[in-house]
VEXLOBA-209962 format. One record per residue: residue in one letter; x, y, z of N, C-alpha, C in turn; residue number from 1. Coordinates in steps of 0.1 Angstrom, whole numbers, plus 5000, padded with zeros to 4 digits. Each point is the difference from the previous one (the first is absolute). Layout:
N
pt residuo = A; nxx = X; nyy = Y; nzz = Z; caxx = X; cayy = Y; cazz = Z; cxx = X; cyy = Y; czz = Z; num = NUM;
...
***
This chain:
24
pt residuo = M; nxx = 4895; nyy = 4961; nzz = 5118; caxx = 5004; cayy = 5007; cazz = 4988; cxx = 5015; cyy = 5008; czz = 4995; num = 1;
pt residuo = R; nxx = 5001; nyy = 5001; nzz = 5011; caxx = 5017; cayy = 5004; cazz = 5008; cxx = 5009; cyy = 4987; czz = 4988; num = 2;
pt residuo = R; nxx = 4998; nyy = 4994; nzz = 5001; caxx = 5008; cayy = 4992; cazz = 4994; cxx = 5000; cyy = 5001; czz = 4984; num = 3;
pt residuo = L; nxx = 4993; nyy = 5005; nzz = 4996; caxx = 4991; cayy = 5000; cazz = 4989; cxx = 5010; cyy = 5016; czz = 4990; num = 4;
pt residuo = S; nxx = 5000; nyy = 5012; nzz = 5013; caxx = 5003; cayy = 5007; cazz = 4999; cxx = 5019; cyy = 5001; czz = 5001; num = 5;
pt residuo = K; nxx = 5000; nyy = 4993; nzz = 5010; caxx = 5018; cayy = 4996; cazz = 4994; cxx = 5001; cyy = 4994; czz = 4986; num = 6;
pt residuo = S; nxx = 4997; nyy = 4993; nzz = 4999; caxx = 4999; cayy = 4987; cazz = 4992; cxx = 5002; cyy = 5012; czz = 4983; num = 7;
pt residuo = F; nxx = 4986; nyy = 5010; nzz = 5000; caxx = 5004; cayy = 5004; cazz = 4991; cxx = 5010; cyy = 5016; czz = 4999; num = 8;
pt residuo = T; nxx = 5006; nyy = 4999; nzz = 5010; caxx = 5010; cayy = 5010; cazz = 5000; cxx = 5011; cyy = 5000; czz = 4997; num = 9;
pt residuo = V; nxx = 5004; nyy = 4981; nzz = 4999; caxx = 5015; cayy = 4994; cazz = 4999; cxx = 4998; cyy = 4998; czz = 4985; num = 10;
pt residuo = W; nxx = 4980; nyy = 5001; nzz = 4998; caxx = 5004; cayy = 4995; cazz = 4982; cxx = 5004; cyy = 5016; czz = 4990; num = 11;
pt residuo = A; nxx = 4993; nyy = 5006; nzz = 5010; caxx = 5004; cayy = 5016; cazz = 4992; cxx = 5015; cyy = 5006; czz = 5004; num = 12;
pt residuo = L; nxx = 5007; nyy = 4992; nzz = 5007; caxx = 5014; cayy = 5009; cazz = 5001; cxx = 5001; cyy = 4990; czz = 4987; num = 13;
pt residuo = S; nxx = 5005; nyy = 4987; nzz = 5000; caxx = 5000; cayy = 4992; cazz = 4994; cxx = 4998; cyy = 5007; czz = 4985; num = 14;
pt residuo = A; nxx = 4993; nyy = 5001; nzz = 5002; caxx = 4993; cayy = 5005; cazz = 4978; cxx = 5010; cyy = 5012; czz = 5001; num = 15;
pt residuo = L; nxx = 5001; nyy = 5007; nzz = 5008; caxx = 5010; cayy = 5023; cazz = 4997; cxx = 5008; cyy = 4991; czz = 5002; num = 16;
pt residuo = K; nxx = 5007; nyy = 4990; nzz = 5002; caxx = 5012; cayy = 4995; cazz = 5001; cxx = 5006; cyy = 4994; czz = 4987; num = 17;
pt residuo = S; nxx = 4990; nyy = 4992; nzz = 4995; caxx = 4999; cayy = 4993; cazz = 4990; cxx = 5005; cyy = 5008; czz = 4983; num = 18;
pt residuo = D; nxx = 4983; nyy = 5010; nzz = 5003; caxx = 5000; cayy = 5009; cazz = 4985; cxx = 4988; cyy = 5005; czz = 5002; num = 19;
pt residuo = G; nxx = 4995; nyy = 5011; nzz = 5010; caxx = 5000; cayy = 5010; cazz = 5007; cxx = 4984; cyy = 4990; czz = 5003; num = 20;
pt residuo = W; nxx = 4988; nyy = 5008; nzz = 4998; caxx = 4987; cayy = 4991; cazz = 5007; cxx = 4994; cyy = 4994; czz = 4986; num = 21;
pt residuo = R; nxx = 5000; nyy = 4984; nzz = 5002; caxx = 4992; cayy = 4995; cazz = 4989; cxx = 4991; cyy = 4993; czz = 5009; num = 22;
pt residuo = P; nxx = 4987; nyy = 4997; nzz = 4994; caxx = 4987; cayy = 4997; cazz = 5012; cxx = 5005; cyy = 4981; czz = 5000; num = 23;
pt residuo = L; nxx = 4990; nyy = 4991; nzz = 5006; caxx = 5003; cayy = 4992; cazz = 5000; cxx = 4999; cyy = 4996; czz = 4984; num = 24;
***
């Protein structure tokens, strides 16, 4: 589950850098 958490964090940071919060 920790792996999923890390993936989610990376995705969240990417989304914020891209153009704000964007759901999958």
